[in-house]
N, C-alpha and C positions, 0 to 999 in steps of 0.2 A: 689268439687266433689258432684255429686248427689248420691242417695242411691244405685245406681247400680255400683258405683265406677268409672263411666265415668266422664270426665271433664264437668263442668256446663258451657255451652256457654253463659249464661246470667251473669256470674260472671265477674267482671272487670279484664282486662289485665293490664290497667293503670288507675290511677285516680290522678288528680292534680288540685290545685287552680290556675286559670289563669285569664287573663283579656280578655273580649270580648267587644269591643267598649267602653272601659273604665269601664265596669262593671265586678266586681269580680264574677266568676262562678266556679262551680265544674265541671270539664270536665272529663268524664269517657269513656274509650274505652272498649267495652265488647267483649267477646269471639265470639259472633255471628256477629261481624262487625258493631256495632252501636256506633256512637259518641253521647253521651248524655251530655248536658250541662244544669246545674241547677243553676239558680240565682233567680231573681224576678219571672221568669216563667221557665218552663221546656221545652226543645226542644230536638229533636233527628234527627240525619242524619244516614240513612243506607248507609254504604260505597259502597256495591255492586250495589245498585240501584241509589243512589243520588250523590255520590262523584265522580267527574271526575278525580281529581288529587289534588296536593298541591304544594306549593312553599315555600322555606325558605326566610324570609326577616328579617335579623338581629336576634333579639330575638323572632321573631314571626313566626308562621306557617299560611299561607293563604290557607285555604281549599276551593277548587273550586267545586261548587255543582250545581245541577239543582233542582229547586223547582217548584211546581205547581203554576200557575198564574191565579187568578180569579178576574176579574174586576179590573185589575191593581194592585191587592194585591198579594204578594208572600206568598204561603202557602206550607206546606210540603206534599209530595206525588208525584205521577208521572203519573196519569191517564189522566190529562187534558193538556191544553196548558202549555208549560214549559218555564221557564226563568232561565238564569244563575245567580248565586248569590255567593258571596264570604263571608266566615266567617274567621276573622283574630283573632287568639288566641295568646296572649303574655305570655311567660313563665318567671318564676322567676329566672331560672338558665339555664346555657348552658347545663348542664348534662340532665336536663329534656327535653330541646329542642331536644337534640341528640337522646334520648331514644324514644320520641314520633315520631320523623320523621322516625326512623328506623322501628318502629312497624307498622306505617302507610304504609311505602314502602313495607315491607314484606307482609302485608295483601293484598294490591292491586296487587302485583306481583303474589300472590297465586291464584288470580281470573282468570289467563290465558288470560288477555286482550292483544290485538294486540299492538305492539310498533312501527311497521313500515308498512305503507300502501302505495300502488300504487293507485293513484286516477285518473280516467278518467273523464273529464268534456266535454260533448258534447255541444258546444256553438250554434249548428245549430238546435237542436231538439225542437219540440213543438213550443212554443212562444219565443224561443231563450233566455230563462231565466236561463239556467244552471249556467252560470258564476256568476250571481247575487245570485242565491241560494247557490252556494258554498261559496261565500264571506260573505254572511249575516247569513246563517243558518247552515253551516257545519264547516268552518274553525275555528270560535271562540271556538266551542266545542272541536275540535281536539287539539287546542292550550292549552286549559284548561287541557286536559287529557295528555299533554306532549307526543303526538304521532308524530313521524317523518313522514313527507309525501313527496312523489314524485308526482308532479302534471303533467299530460299530457292532453292538450286540443286536442281533436281529430280534424284532419284536413280534413278528407275525409271518405267516407264509407269504412268499413273494416280496418280502421287504428287501432282500438282497437284490432281487431283479429290479425293483424300483430305483434303488440307488445306482446300480450299474447302468441303467438306462439314461440317467440324467447327470452322472458325475462328471467333474472336470478332469479329463484324462491327463492334462498337462501337469497335474499336481503329483502324479504317482509314477513309479517305475514298475509297479505290479500290484496284483490283488492276491490276498491269501485267505483261504477259507478254513477256519478251524471248526470242523463240522463233519457230518457224513457227506455223501455224494450230492445230496439235494441242493446245498447252497452253490456248489459248482455249477449245477444245471441252471439254477436261477441266474447266476452271473452271466453265463454264456448266452442265455435267452435275452437277458437285458441288453448286453452289448450288441447282439445281432438285430435288435429292434430299434436301434438308434439310426438317425439319418446318416451319421458318419460311421456306419457299421464296419466298413472295410478297413478303417484305421483302428477302430475300437477293438475289434476281435484280435488284433495283434498284441494287445496288452497281455503279458504273461500272467498266468494264474497258478498259484501254488495251493497244495492240499495238505492239511494236517489232520490225521485221523482222530475224530472225536464224535462219531455217530454210530448208528446201527449198521449202515452199509458203507464200507470204506474201500470199495472195489478199485477206484481209480488210483489212490495212493498206494495200495497194495500192489497193483499192476506196475506202477512206476518203480517202486523200490525193488520188487522181485526181478524186473527186467535188468536192473543194474547189479543184481547179486547182493543187495543190501538188506539188513534185518529190518523187518516191519516195526517201526517205532516213530513216535512224534519227533524225537531228536534228529533222526536221520531225515525225516521229511522236511523239517525247518532248515536243516543244513543245505538241502538241495536248493531251497529258495535263496538262502544267504549267498551261496556260491554262484548263483545266477545262471546255472546251466539251463538250457531250454531245449524242448523238442516240440514238433508240430503234432497236432491231433486232428483226426477226421471228425467231421460233424455231419450227422444225419438230419435231413429235413423230413419231418413227418407232416403230411398235408392231407387235408380233406376240404375241398372247395377253397375258400380264402383263408381258412384257419391253418396256422403253422405252429409247430412245436419243434424246437431244435434239441436233438438228443446227442449225448456224448458217451453214453454207457450201453444201454440195451433197450430192446422192446420185447415184451412177453405177452403171450395170449395162451390161455389154457392153464395147465397145472402151475407153472412158475408164477404167472400173474396172480392166480388165485391165492397162492401161498404168500406172496409178497404183500398183497393188499389186504386180504382178509385176516392175516395175522396181526394187523394193526390193533385189534382188540386186546392183544397180549403185549402191547408195546412196553409195559412195565418190566417185562422179562429181558429187555435188551435184545442182543443178537440171537439169544437162545430161542426167541419166539419163532424164528424161521424153522428150526429143526422140530420144535414141538408141534407146530401146526402142520408142517410138512408130512409128518407121520399120519396125522389125522386124515389129510387129503389123499394120501396114497391108499389107505385102506377103504376110503369111500371115493374111489377114483371116478372122475368125470371124463367123458369123451364128447368132443364138439364137432359138429358138422362145419364145413367151410371149405375154402380153397385158398391156396397161395400161388402167386405168380412172381417170377424172379428172373433177373438177368445173371446167369452164372459167371463166375470168374473163370479164366482159362484153366482147363483141367477138370472142370465140373460140368461140362456141357451135356453129359449123358443123363443127368438127373432130371426126372419129370418128362413131360410131353411138350412138343413145340406149340406155340400159340402166338397170336398177334396182340400188340398193345392196343388197348381200347380207350386211351385217354385218361386224364386225371380224375379221381373220384370227386364227387360233389357232396356237400353237406346239406342237411335239411334245415336251413336257416329261415327265420321269418324276415320280412323286409327290413325291420328295424335293426336286427343283428347284421344283415347284409350291408346296410349303409354304414353302420358303425365299423365293421371290419374293413370296408373299403377305405375309410378315412385313415385307418391305421397302417395301410400298406406302404410305408416309407422305409422300412428296414430291409434286411436281407430276405430275398424271396426263394432261396434255394438254388440248387444246381441248374445250370442252363443247358445240360446235356439233352439232346433230342432223343427222348425215350422210344419214339416210334421207329427209330433207326436201329435199335438194339435187338438182339436175339433173345426173345423171352421163352421161358419154360413154365409149366404149371403142374401142380400136384393137388389132388383133391383129398378131402378127409374121409372118414373122421380122424381127428387128431387128439392126442392127449396133451401135447404141448408144442408150441412154436416159440422159439427163443432166438433172438438176434443179438449178437454181442459185438461191441466195438473194441473192447480191451479184454485181456485174458481173465481177470478176476472179477467175479460178481460181488464178493465180499472178502474179508480178510482170510476166510477159511473155505472159500468155494471157488475153484478154478473152473469157470464155466466154459471158456473158449481158449484152450491152450495154444491154438495156432493163430490167435488174433494178433494183429499188429496195430500200433498207434496211428500210423498214417500210410496205410497201403491202399486206401480208397475202397475198401470192401468191408462189409459186415459178415461176421461168421454166423451161419444159420445152423441151429441145433434143433432137430425135429424128432418128436416121438409120436408114433402111431399106436398100434395095439401092442401090448406087452403084459406079461404076468405081473401081478402086484409084488411078488417077492423079488422078481428081477428088477423092478423099478426101485424097490427099497435098497437093493444092492448097488444100483447105479448112484443113488443119492449119497450112499455112504462112501463112494469113490470119487466124490467131487473135490475133495481136498487137494488132489494132485492132478486132476484133469484126466485121469485114466479111464473114466466112465465113457468117454467118447469112442473107445475101442469096442464097446458092446455091439453085438449085431442088431440090437433094437434101436440104436442111435444112428440117425442120418446127419452127417456133418459136412457142410460145404460152405463156400464163400460166394457172396452175391454182391453185385454192383448196385442194383435197384430191386425194389420189392413192393408187392401189393398184397395186402391181406384182405380177404373177404370173409369176415367172421360169421359163424352161424350159431344156431341154438344147440343145446345139449341133446345128445342122442336119446337119453333116457326120458327126457321131458322137454318137448319142443316149446313149452311156455317159458322155459328158463334159458337165459343166454349167459354170456361171459363178461370178462373184464379185459380190457387192453391197457397194459401198463408200460410206461416208458420212463426209465430212470426214477422209479418210485412214484411217478405222477400218474394218476388215473386219466388216461387219454380218452377212453370211452367206456361206458358201462351199459350193458344190455338189460333186458327185463329180468326182474326177480333175482337181483344180485346183491351182494353186501354193499350197503350204501356208504358207510363211512362219512367223513367230513368233507371230502373233496368233491367239488363240482366238475364233472367231466368237460373237457375242452371240445370234444367231437361227439358225433352220434355213433352208435354201435353199427357201423356200416363199413364199406370199403374205404381203406386208407392206403396211402402211398408213401414210400420211403425212398429218398435219393441221397447219394453221398457226395460230399465235397471234400476232396482229399487235402489233409493238412491245413484246414481253415483256421483252427484255433491254435494257441500256443500255451504250453505248460512249463512251469519250472519243474525240472526233473533231474534226478541223479545222473551223473555222467558214466 
């Protein structure tokens, strides 16, 4: 006990003489979850951070841990490149072995770690490396942590969404996506289209980077000051830490799409979608095609309307809210959509009661972001928060091409937003009224959300995706902290 009468977490729960690699050491398990072993030198393992699990082997306990690796040497800590390492402790009696294994199990169980995970692997994303990433960088950690997994390789677009929409939630403690951001988006949309969406969306989701765009996992690891790697990402899942995530509802009539990353129209959307023709290049396709688009810059007519966050009320001109946009559906589509309206329908905020502002084009780019990073090397919205209830709006109007090229080269650290050509603000709700290109009114644009073509206007790059909505007015509302992610602490 300390002087206040409370238990002293530094005092030992257990202490025993054991053998470690043939050396006699004093092994101590403290109240704050540290394994200390003192022999010729003193070492310490923090169970919460460094111990994945353990296994009984006769009279021994094999503790499976992660340690920091520097220049091929394993050290203690978890900030750098990580390596798996086992520590085998041999006990003098069966009673000691039983007591130690029970205390370790009780402590690990008290941490609330997941025990059963559904894992999606997208073998087609990015450079088609997800299967290798899972086998080499994910599966060994899960085996050390004794986590039971159900593995699903996605076979086609929306496969993960179909599974998430119908899965038995009681069988799992979480979902993990070994992929780019696209599978995460599918899972969120599938969970929110369920009849039991309010319970389903609480299922924590983990991200392992293995695609072209890995903005979500980069944002999570960067926020915690951790190195961007698959091993750090899977450790966040194993440790069971969680954080809430805002979800945006993009709507047009009865059609809904749930976004967790971003919405783009203009330059960014054109680069993201039209560069698909260079998908074989991996993430380099974005830079390669981006330069082409900058030197053949397009301007789009249109208008945006938004509800500014506190502190951003001076942007734009005041206006009144004119109701939710409608889509141009035929009667058959209308009936089909109505029969599907049993999931989450979006925020119930009374939009007409909010203070709206508007800005008219032409625009070079409209970009809304929910998290800081658009990809592992592009910090799109450095002020974005995971669950503040706002989207960060980045707007470009007219600017010289060389200035734009400079902006794009400064996206790796987010410093581009300090340019006088960039308008950056936070919004609670948003309406986009897209128009045609200034140079050719017969040509329109693409509206892209989370890598999905939401709408495609006339004379645009067709690609393989069928748009969900018409190239017309769309509305975005936010629901603060609706989803849950596994995240580093």
